[in-house]
C-alpha positions as CSV (number, residue, x, y, z in Angstrom):
1,M,-21.8,11.7,28.8
2,Q,-19.0,10.5,26.5
3,I,-21.3,9.3,23.7
4,A,-22.3,13.0,23.1
5,Q,-18.8,13.7,21.8
6,L,-19.1,11.1,19.0
7,S,-19.4,12.5,15.5
8,G,-20.5,9.2,14.1
9,P,-19.3,5.6,13.8
10,G,-17.2,6.3,10.8
11,Y,-14.9,8.6,12.7
12,N,-12.6,8.1,15.7
13,S,-13.5,5.0,17.7
14,K,-11.9,6.3,20.9
15,P,-15.0,8.0,22.3
16,L,-17.0,4.8,21.7
17,E,-14.4,2.7,23.5
18,E,-14.3,5.1,26.4
19,A,-18.1,5.2,26.7
20,N,-18.2,1.4,26.6
21,Q,-15.6,1.2,29.3
22,L,-17.3,3.9,31.4
23,I,-20.6,2.1,31.3
24,D,-19.0,-1.2,32.3
25,Q,-17.2,0.5,35.2
26,T,-20.4,2.1,36.4
27,L,-22.4,-1.1,36.2
28,A,-19.7,-3.0,38.1
29,Q,-19.0,-0.4,40.8
30,F,-22.6,0.7,41.6
31,P,-24.8,-2.4,41.1
32,N,-27.1,-1.6,44.0
33,E,-27.2,2.2,43.8
34,L,-28.3,2.4,40.1
35,K,-31.8,1.0,40.5
36,D,-33.7,2.8,37.7
37,E,-30.6,4.0,35.9
38,R,-29.4,0.5,35.3
39,D,-31.9,-0.1,32.5
40,R,-30.8,3.2,30.8
41,L,-27.1,2.2,31.1
42,V,-27.8,-1.2,29.6
43,K,-29.6,0.4,26.7
44,A,-26.8,2.9,26.2
45,K,-24.3,0.0,26.2
46,A,-26.2,-1.8,23.5
47,E,-26.3,1.5,21.5
48,V,-22.5,1.9,21.9
49,R,-21.9,-1.7,20.8
50,A,-24.1,-1.3,17.8
51,Q,-22.2,1.8,16.8
52,M,-18.9,0.0,17.2
53,A,-20.2,-2.8,15.0
54,T,-21.4,-0.3,12.4
55,R,-17.9,1.3,12.4
56,D,-16.1,-2.0,11.9
57,I,-18.5,-3.2,9.1
58,Q,-18.1,0.2,7.4
59,L,-14.3,-0.2,7.5
60,A,-14.6,-3.7,6.1
61,Q,-16.8,-2.5,3.3
62,Y,-14.4,0.4,2.5
63,W,-11.5,-2.0,2.1
64,D,-13.6,-4.5,0.2
65,K,-14.7,-1.9,-2.4
66,G,-11.1,-0.9,-2.9
67,D,-10.1,-4.6,-3.7
68,H,-8.0,-4.7,-0.6
69,Y,-9.4,-8.0,0.4
70,G,-6.8,-8.9,3.0
71,A,-7.8,-5.8,5.1
72,A,-11.5,-6.4,4.5
73,R,-11.1,-10.0,5.8
74,I,-9.6,-8.7,9.0
75,Y,-12.4,-6.3,9.7
76,Y,-15.1,-8.8,8.7
77,A,-13.5,-11.4,11.1
78,Q,-13.4,-8.7,13.8
79,V,-17.2,-8.1,13.4
80,L,-17.8,-11.9,13.6
81,K,-15.7,-12.2,16.8
82,D,-16.8,-9.1,18.7
83,Y,-20.4,-8.7,17.6
84,P,-21.8,-12.2,16.9
85,Q,-25.4,-11.4,17.9
86,T,-25.8,-8.5,15.5
87,P,-27.1,-8.5,11.9
88,F,-23.7,-7.3,10.9
89,A,-22.3,-10.7,11.8
90,D,-24.4,-12.5,9.2
91,Q,-23.4,-9.9,6.6
92,A,-19.7,-10.4,7.6
93,K,-20.0,-14.2,7.3
94,T,-21.6,-13.9,3.9
95,R,-19.0,-11.5,2.6
96,L,-16.0,-13.6,4.0
97,A,-17.3,-16.6,2.1
98,A,-17.5,-14.4,-1.1
99,L,-13.9,-13.2,-0.6
100,E,-12.6,-16.8,-0.5
101,G,-9.8,-17.2,-3.1
102,K,-9.5,-13.5,-3.8
103,P,-6.0,-11.9,-3.5
104,N,-5.1,-9.9,-0.4
105,E,-3.8,-6.9,-2.5
106,P,-5.4,-5.3,-5.5
107,P,-3.7,-5.5,-8.9
108,S,-1.3,-2.6,-9.6
109,R,-3.0,0.0,-11.6
110,L,0.3,1.5,-12.6
111,A,2.0,-1.7,-13.6
112,F,2.8,-0.4,-17.1
113,L,4.7,2.5,-15.5
114,T,6.6,0.4,-12.9
115,D,7.5,-2.1,-15.6
116,W,8.8,0.6,-17.8
117,M,11.0,2.0,-14.9
118,K,12.5,-1.3,-13.9
119,P,16.1,-2.0,-14.8
120,K,16.6,-4.3,-17.7
121,D,16.9,-8.0,-16.7
122,A,20.2,-9.9,-17.1
123,A,19.3,-11.4,-20.5
124,T,18.7,-8.0,-22.0
125,Q,21.9,-6.6,-20.5
126,S,23.9,-9.4,-22.0
127,D,22.4,-8.7,-25.4
128,S,23.3,-5.0,-25.1
129,G,26.8,-6.0,-23.9
130,G,27.2,-8.3,-26.9
131,N,26.3,-5.4,-29.2
132,A,29.0,-3.3,-27.6
133,D,31.5,-6.1,-28.2
134,Q,30.5,-6.3,-31.8
135,K,30.8,-2.6,-32.2
136,T,34.3,-2.6,-30.8
137,T,35.3,-5.5,-33.1
138,L,33.8,-3.7,-36.1
139,A,35.7,-0.5,-35.2
140,Q,39.0,-2.3,-34.9
141,Q,38.4,-3.9,-38.3
142,S,37.5,-0.7,-40.2
143,P,40.3,1.0,-42.0
144,Q,42.0,3.8,-40.1
145,P,42.9,7.1,-41.7
146,P,46.7,7.5,-42.3
147,V,48.6,9.2,-39.4
148,G,50.4,11.7,-41.6
149,N,47.7,13.3,-43.8
150,P,49.4,14.7,-46.9
151,A,46.5,17.2,-47.3
152,G,47.8,19.0,-44.2
153,D,44.7,18.4,-42.0
154,S,45.2,20.7,-39.0
155,Q,43.0,18.5,-36.7
156,N,45.2,15.5,-37.2
157,Q,48.3,17.6,-36.6
158,Q,46.8,19.0,-33.4
159,A,45.8,15.6,-32.2
160,Q,49.3,14.4,-32.8
161,A,51.0,17.4,-31.3
162,P,50.6,16.5,-27.6
163,S,52.1,13.0,-28.2
164,Q,55.2,14.6,-29.8
165,G,55.7,17.1,-27.1
166,P,55.1,20.8,-26.9
167,V,55.4,22.8,-30.2
168,R,57.8,25.8,-29.9
């Protein structure tokens, strides 16, 4: 039977869903032929549904522990909707009430890093831009060295040489 392929409720839910569907089909197609097997199928269906409820409540708890309350709310609500007659429904209802008012997403644990990597805001950029303007103004006001250096500075002569044309 399909349920034998299941590794546990915490794994892939597909075998559980297929087993549940197969049991429903068997009960619907062969209601008179089952006789003694009917009780066994009904018991197997209850076991499959219990494992499905276990899987959903475990997923809800997983997200809840990681402070992903939005995802946890979805799974707790799923348990309430799909498995209202199980003890997990009471647990889900209690936990949903406790999650009231909590944020959907956890706080960023790397906020210091993401804040450090963000580009500067407009106010900071205008300050740095202002500093650049001040530096330009100061550079224009500072005294410039004379163009023709009487000491015979070769760097100044080389810098001026291209503007005077090629030296022959």
